[in-house]
C-alpha positions as CSV (number, residue, x, y, z in Angstrom):
1,M,-403.5,-115.5,-72.7
2,Q,-405.2,-113.9,-69.9
3,L,-403.0,-114.0,-66.1
4,T,-403.7,-112.7,-63.1
5,I,-401.6,-109.4,-61.6
6,E,-399.7,-112.1,-59.2
7,D,-398.8,-114.6,-61.8
8,A,-397.9,-112.0,-64.7
9,T,-395.5,-110.4,-61.8
10,E,-393.8,-113.6,-61.3
11,L,-393.2,-114.6,-64.4
12,A,-391.6,-111.1,-65.7
13,V,-389.5,-111.5,-62.7
14,R,-388.2,-115.3,-63.3
15,V,-387.3,-114.7,-66.8
16,L,-385.4,-111.0,-66.0
17,T,-383.6,-113.1,-63.1
18,R,-383.0,-116.3,-65.1
19,Y,-380.8,-113.7,-67.8
20,G,-378.8,-112.0,-64.7
21,M,-380.9,-109.1,-63.8
22,P,-381.1,-108.9,-59.9
23,Q,-383.9,-109.8,-57.9
24,R,-384.5,-105.8,-56.5
25,Y,-384.3,-104.4,-60.1
26,A,-386.5,-107.4,-61.8
27,A,-389.1,-105.9,-59.2
28,M,-389.0,-102.9,-60.1
29,V,-389.3,-103.6,-63.6
30,A,-392.0,-106.3,-63.4
31,E,-394.2,-103.9,-61.6
32,H,-393.6,-101.1,-64.4
33,L,-395.1,-103.8,-67.2
34,V,-397.6,-104.9,-65.5
35,D,-398.7,-101.4,-64.7
36,A,-398.2,-100.8,-68.4
37,A,-400.8,-104.0,-69.2
38,L,-403.4,-102.5,-66.7
39,S,-403.2,-99.3,-68.0
40,G,-403.7,-100.4,-71.5
41,H,-400.8,-100.4,-73.0
42,E,-399.7,-103.7,-74.4
43,F,-396.6,-103.0,-76.7
44,A,-394.9,-101.6,-73.2
45,S,-396.2,-104.4,-71.1
46,L,-395.0,-108.1,-71.2
47,A,-394.6,-107.8,-74.8
48,R,-391.4,-106.5,-73.9
49,L,-389.5,-109.4,-72.3
50,P,-388.1,-111.6,-75.4
51,T,-386.0,-108.0,-76.1
52,L,-385.3,-107.1,-72.5
53,A,-384.0,-111.0,-72.0
54,K,-381.7,-110.8,-75.3
55,L,-380.3,-107.5,-74.4
56,L,-379.3,-108.8,-70.8
57,Q,-378.1,-112.0,-72.1
58,D,-375.6,-110.0,-74.6
59,R,-374.3,-107.8,-71.5
60,P,-371.8,-108.3,-68.6
61,P,-373.3,-108.2,-65.2
62,A,-374.5,-104.5,-64.1
63,G,-373.1,-102.8,-61.0
64,E,-374.9,-100.2,-58.6
65,I,-377.1,-97.7,-59.1
66,R,-375.7,-94.9,-57.0
67,V,-375.6,-90.8,-56.7
68,V,-371.6,-89.8,-58.2
69,K,-372.5,-86.2,-57.6
70,E,-375.3,-83.9,-55.6
71,T,-376.0,-80.3,-54.8
72,A,-378.9,-78.4,-52.7
73,N,-380.9,-78.8,-56.2
74,S,-379.4,-81.4,-58.8
75,A,-377.7,-84.8,-58.8
76,L,-376.3,-86.9,-61.0
77,I,-376.8,-90.7,-61.3
78,D,-374.5,-93.2,-62.4
79,G,-376.8,-96.1,-63.2
80,G,-374.1,-98.7,-63.4
81,D,-375.4,-100.0,-66.8
82,N,-378.5,-101.2,-64.7
83,I,-381.9,-101.2,-67.1
84,A,-383.3,-97.6,-67.1
85,Y,-386.6,-98.9,-65.5
86,A,-384.8,-99.4,-62.3
87,V,-382.7,-96.4,-62.8
88,S,-385.4,-93.9,-63.8
89,V,-387.6,-95.1,-60.1
90,I,-384.2,-94.4,-58.0
91,A,-383.8,-90.6,-60.0
92,M,-387.4,-89.7,-59.9
93,D,-387.2,-90.7,-56.1
94,K,-384.0,-89.0,-55.6
95,A,-385.1,-85.4,-57.5
96,I,-388.6,-86.0,-55.4
97,E,-386.4,-86.2,-52.0
98,I,-384.3,-82.7,-53.1
99,C,-387.6,-81.0,-54.5
100,R,-388.9,-81.3,-50.9
101,K,-386.1,-80.0,-49.2
102,S,-385.3,-76.8,-52.2
103,G,-388.3,-76.2,-54.0
104,I,-387.3,-77.6,-57.4
105,A,-384.7,-80.3,-58.3
106,M,-382.8,-81.4,-61.7
107,V,-381.5,-84.9,-61.6
108,S,-379.3,-86.5,-64.9
109,A,-378.5,-90.4,-65.3
110,Y,-376.4,-91.9,-67.2
111,N,-374.6,-95.3,-68.1
112,T,-378.2,-97.1,-68.4
113,W,-380.4,-98.4,-71.2
114,F,-383.6,-99.1,-72.2
115,S,-386.5,-97.4,-70.5
116,G,-390.3,-98.1,-70.2
117,R,-393.2,-95.8,-70.4
118,L,-391.5,-92.1,-68.8
119,A,-395.7,-91.6,-67.8
120,Y,-394.6,-94.2,-64.4
121,Y,-391.9,-91.8,-63.4
122,V,-393.6,-88.4,-63.6
123,E,-396.7,-89.7,-62.2
124,R,-394.5,-90.4,-59.3
125,A,-394.2,-86.8,-58.5
126,A,-397.4,-85.7,-59.7
127,R,-398.9,-88.1,-56.8
128,Q,-396.7,-86.1,-54.1
129,G,-398.2,-82.6,-55.7
130,F,-395.1,-81.9,-57.7
131,I,-394.7,-80.9,-61.5
132,G,-392.6,-84.0,-62.5
133,I,-391.0,-83.8,-66.4
134,H,-388.6,-86.5,-67.3
135,C,-387.3,-86.9,-70.8
136,M,-384.7,-89.5,-72.7
137,H,-382.4,-90.0,-75.3
138,G,-381.7,-93.2,-76.4
139,T,-380.3,-95.4,-79.0
140,A,-380.5,-93.9,-82.5
141,R,-383.8,-95.3,-84.5
142,T,-385.1,-91.9,-85.9
143,A,-384.4,-89.8,-88.9
144,P,-384.3,-85.4,-88.6
145,F,-386.8,-83.9,-90.6
146,G,-385.9,-84.4,-94.1
147,G,-383.1,-87.0,-93.6
148,M,-383.2,-90.5,-94.2
149,E,-380.3,-91.6,-91.3
150,A,-381.4,-92.6,-87.8
151,L,-379.4,-90.4,-85.9
152,L,-382.1,-89.2,-83.4
153,G,-383.5,-91.3,-80.4
154,T,-387.6,-91.5,-80.3
155,N,-386.8,-89.6,-77.6
156,P,-389.8,-89.3,-75.1
157,I,-390.8,-86.5,-73.3
158,A,-393.6,-86.7,-70.6
159,I,-394.5,-84.1,-68.1
160,A,-397.0,-84.8,-65.0
161,F,-399.9,-82.2,-63.4
162,P,-401.1,-83.0,-60.0
163,S,-404.3,-81.6,-59.5
164,A,-407.1,-82.0,-56.5
165,D,-408.1,-85.2,-58.2
166,E,-406.7,-87.0,-61.0
167,P,-403.1,-86.1,-62.5
168,V,-402.6,-85.1,-65.7
169,I,-399.8,-86.6,-67.6
170,I,-398.4,-85.9,-70.9
171,D,-396.4,-88.5,-72.4
172,M,-395.3,-88.8,-76.0
173,S,-392.5,-89.8,-78.3
174,M,-391.0,-87.5,-80.9
175,S,-390.9,-90.4,-83.4
176,A,-393.7,-91.6,-85.3
177,T,-394.0,-94.6,-84.0
178,T,-391.8,-96.3,-80.8
179,H,-389.2,-99.2,-80.9
180,G,-392.0,-101.2,-78.6
181,A,-394.8,-100.6,-81.2
182,A,-392.3,-102.1,-84.1
183,N,-391.5,-104.8,-82.5
184,L,-394.9,-105.8,-80.9
185,A,-396.0,-105.8,-84.7
186,K,-392.6,-107.5,-85.8
187,A,-393.4,-110.3,-83.2
188,K,-397.5,-110.7,-83.9
189,G,-396.7,-111.0,-88.0
190,E,-398.5,-107.1,-88.3
191,T,-397.7,-104.1,-90.7
192,L,-397.1,-100.8,-89.2
193,P,-399.7,-98.3,-90.5
194,A,-398.2,-96.4,-93.4
195,G,-396.2,-92.7,-93.0
196,L,-394.4,-93.6,-89.7
197,A,-391.1,-95.2,-91.0
198,I,-388.6,-95.5,-93.7
199,D,-386.4,-98.5,-94.9
200,S,-382.8,-98.4,-95.3
201,S,-383.1,-97.0,-98.6
202,G,-385.3,-94.1,-97.7
203,R,-388.0,-95.4,-98.9
204,P,-391.7,-95.4,-96.8
205,T,-392.1,-98.8,-95.6
206,V,-395.1,-100.4,-93.4
207,D,-392.6,-103.4,-92.7
208,P,-391.9,-103.4,-89.2
209,D,-388.9,-105.1,-89.5
210,A,-387.5,-103.0,-92.4
211,A,-388.6,-100.0,-90.1
212,L,-385.9,-101.1,-87.6
213,K,-383.5,-101.7,-89.9
214,G,-384.4,-98.1,-91.3
215,A,-385.5,-95.0,-89.3
216,F,-388.5,-93.9,-87.5
217,L,-390.2,-90.5,-88.7
218,A,-390.3,-87.1,-86.7
219,W,-393.4,-87.2,-85.1
220,G,-395.4,-83.7,-86.2
221,G,-392.8,-83.1,-89.1
222,H,-390.4,-80.4,-88.3
223,R,-391.9,-79.3,-85.2
224,G,-391.6,-82.7,-83.5
225,Y,-388.1,-83.0,-85.1
226,G,-387.4,-79.4,-83.2
227,I,-388.6,-80.7,-79.8
228,S,-386.7,-84.3,-80.3
229,L,-383.5,-82.0,-81.0
230,A,-384.1,-80.3,-77.5
231,V,-384.9,-83.7,-75.9
232,Q,-381.3,-85.0,-77.0
233,L,-379.6,-82.2,-75.8
234,L,-381.2,-82.2,-72.8
235,G,-380.0,-85.8,-72.2
236,M,-376.5,-84.9,-73.3
237,L,-376.6,-82.9,-69.8
238,A,-375.8,-86.3,-68.2
239,G,-372.8,-87.1,-70.5
240,S,-374.8,-89.2,-73.1
241,E,-372.9,-89.0,-76.5
242,P,-374.4,-87.1,-79.4
243,V,-375.7,-89.8,-81.6
244,I,-376.0,-93.3,-79.5
245,G,-375.4,-96.1,-81.6
246,D,-376.6,-99.0,-79.4
247,D,-378.6,-100.0,-76.4
248,S,-376.7,-98.5,-73.6
249,R,-375.4,-95.2,-72.3
250,F,-378.7,-93.4,-72.4
251,G,-378.8,-89.3,-71.4
252,Q,-381.5,-89.5,-68.7
253,F,-383.2,-85.8,-67.5
254,Y,-385.5,-85.0,-64.5
255,L,-387.1,-81.8,-63.3
256,V,-389.3,-81.7,-60.3
257,I,-390.7,-78.6,-59.0
258,D,-393.1,-77.3,-55.8
259,P,-395.9,-75.0,-57.1
260,E,-395.1,-73.9,-53.6
261,L,-392.4,-71.8,-55.3
262,V,-395.1,-69.5,-56.7
263,M,-398.0,-70.2,-55.3
264,P,-400.1,-72.3,-52.8
265,R,-399.9,-75.9,-53.7
266,E,-403.7,-76.5,-53.1
267,Q,-404.7,-73.7,-55.3
268,Y,-402.7,-74.8,-57.8
269,H,-404.1,-78.2,-57.8
270,A,-407.7,-76.6,-57.5
271,R,-406.7,-74.9,-60.6
272,V,-405.8,-77.8,-62.7
273,S,-408.9,-80.0,-61.7
274,E,-410.8,-76.8,-62.9
275,L,-409.0,-76.7,-66.5
276,K,-409.4,-80.1,-66.6
277,K,-413.3,-79.8,-66.0
278,I,-413.4,-76.9,-68.6
279,I,-411.5,-78.8,-71.2
280,K,-413.7,-82.1,-70.7
281,A,-417.7,-79.8,-70.4
282,S,-416.2,-78.2,-73.9
283,R,-418.2,-78.9,-77.6
284,P,-416.7,-81.7,-79.3
285,A,-415.8,-81.5,-82.8
286,P,-418.7,-83.2,-85.2
287,G,-418.0,-87.1,-85.2
288,V,-416.1,-86.8,-81.3
289,E,-417.9,-88.5,-79.1
290,K,-416.3,-86.1,-75.9
291,V,-412.9,-83.8,-75.5
292,R,-410.5,-85.9,-73.1
293,V,-407.6,-84.9,-71.0
294,P,-403.9,-86.4,-72.0
295,G,-403.1,-89.8,-69.8
296,E,-406.9,-89.7,-68.9
297,N,-407.5,-93.4,-70.5
298,S,-404.6,-94.8,-68.9
299,L,-405.4,-93.8,-65.6
300,A,-409.0,-95.1,-66.0
301,H,-407.9,-98.6,-67.7
302,R,-405.7,-98.9,-64.4
303,Q,-408.6,-97.8,-62.6
304,R,-411.2,-100.4,-63.8
305,A,-408.2,-103.2,-62.9
306,R,-408.2,-101.8,-59.7
307,D,-412.0,-102.4,-59.1
308,A,-411.6,-105.7,-60.0
309,G,-409.4,-106.3,-57.3
310,A,-408.4,-110.1,-57.3
311,A,-410.5,-111.0,-60.6
312,A,-408.3,-107.9,-63.1
313,E,-406.6,-109.9,-65.7
314,V,-403.3,-108.9,-67.8
315,H,-403.9,-109.9,-71.2
316,V,-400.8,-111.3,-72.9
317,D,-400.9,-112.2,-76.9
318,D,-400.6,-115.8,-77.4
319,T,-398.2,-116.0,-79.8
320,I,-395.7,-113.7,-77.1
321,Y,-396.9,-115.5,-74.5
322,A,-395.5,-119.1,-76.0
323,R,-391.9,-117.0,-76.8
324,I,-391.7,-115.6,-73.2
325,R,-392.2,-119.7,-71.9
326,E,-389.7,-120.6,-74.6
327,L,-387.1,-118.0,-72.6
328,L,-387.3,-120.1,-69.6
329,N,-386.8,-123.5,-70.8
């Protein structure tokens, strides 16, 4: 199914408000989901609406998102049990606001649940000329290296660096697969690639349902496990429990840095652009077309959509689209 950007956004808002999300936050989530589609990330786009609707259906009405503590270079945010898509935008914008005044800002947020692509939030900082770092400790879905119990979140981390042209955006989960990817495969009746997950008995599985009931493996073996543990510990700065057993009380960490603290901002931006050009001009390995910079494909996908203007379309798998429409019946 192909939808216009306007129709896709309206559909997402209708579903989310139908299941109790306030209009202003539903608009934030819808913008995020459509941007994910335009950036080439199907698993993080409208395919998430059935999962979000179910989570909303089981929750009491949310409160307000509010700053409960603030200093010259930090803030702590109570998410009011609102979805992290909205909390993350507000928290990152607060970090940018503080960074403008002090040059560096650390923000933590708690009492929130279910986040989207972290790249979406750190890009907001990079577009303002700052370095943005964001990581999140969520529901336990990943086994520690050598273990078989889900004790760690998928624990993504994203870093965006401003440049004289397009920012460099690095966004990766510390699990070998993600909750969104597993749910998408399950909804489409597909299997997962081998080596990403184990079932509840610790046996390797390609069945997404068995993986969701078991555990994902750590990305990068013991190295990824180490970074995942670090992300979990940073998330705990916001007050999250050591192990999160359900889709709530996530711990979020944000750090925004102004390069001007140590060197002229424009000089840093120029050097980032220069390094990008050096990397992209380097010799590719045999069988590789060209060397790329992280985040480049997503930005290119989105730019092509922008270039298409009114003709830009959002793709939704037919099976998933049917499920979304059922949510409005």
